[in-house]
C-alpha positions, -999 to +999 in steps of 0.1 A: +316+551-423+300+548-457+319+567-483+298+561-514+260+563-521+246+544-551+212+552-566+192+548-598+182+512-597+147+499-602+125+474-621+128+475-658+117+452-686+142+433-707+156+456-734+152+486-712+177+511-698+187+525-665+213+550-653+230+544-620+247+571-600+275+568-574+281+598-553+312+601-532+312+615-497+339+642-500+367+638-525+374+601-521+373+596-559+400+622-565+430+605-581+414+571-580+399+546-604+362+539-596+346+506-602+311+493-606+304+459-593+273+437-591+262+408-569+233+385-579+216+363-554+238+333-545+267+346-566+300+364-558+304+401-564+318+407-599+334+437-615+313+452-643+331+484-653+360+506-643+370+541-650+403+560-644+405+596-632+412+606-668+383+587-682+398+555-696+374+526-692+373+489-689+343+466-691+335+430-683+326+408-713+289+409-702+289+447-701+307+454-733+286+472-759+257+477-735+270+496-705+288+529-704+307+541-674+314+578-670+324+603-643+320+639-634+350+648-612+336+682-604+306+665-588+325+635-573+300+612-591+304+582-613+276+569-636+267+536-652+244+539-682+229+505-689+210+496-720+196+465-736+192+451-702+187+413-697+172+393-669+207+381-660+217+417-652+195+415-622+217+422-591+226+447-565+250+472-581+278+487-560+305+513-568+338+516-550+374+524-551+401+498-546+412+516-514+377+513-499+371+478-512+403+465-496+390+479-462+356+463-468+339+497-469+309+494-492+278+514-498+243+500-496+241+493-533+212+498-556+189+470-568+184+464-605+157+440-615+151+431-651+120+413-659+116+390-690 
């Protein structure tokens, strides 16, 4: 049973911005860190950003200075604001908690395509 729903992806030109949303089914984010991952064609899924329940954040080197992760605990939703997008950011973006990831329970993801 899918527990998260990602949305907000699309086609954007290099240098543009997108805001991704990750909505939880129920309160599965409560008390948990939430992570954004991405998977480009032919590559392994990689961690992009992470946020604790209290709002502490962590970013990959490629995301630092360009992406901002945030969460609205009242809405059980986590966001990823992406700016200064590059063609190498093209990927399917997923969000998850460690609990669900360990059980291989993933949402459908949202496609981000950055054109040069």
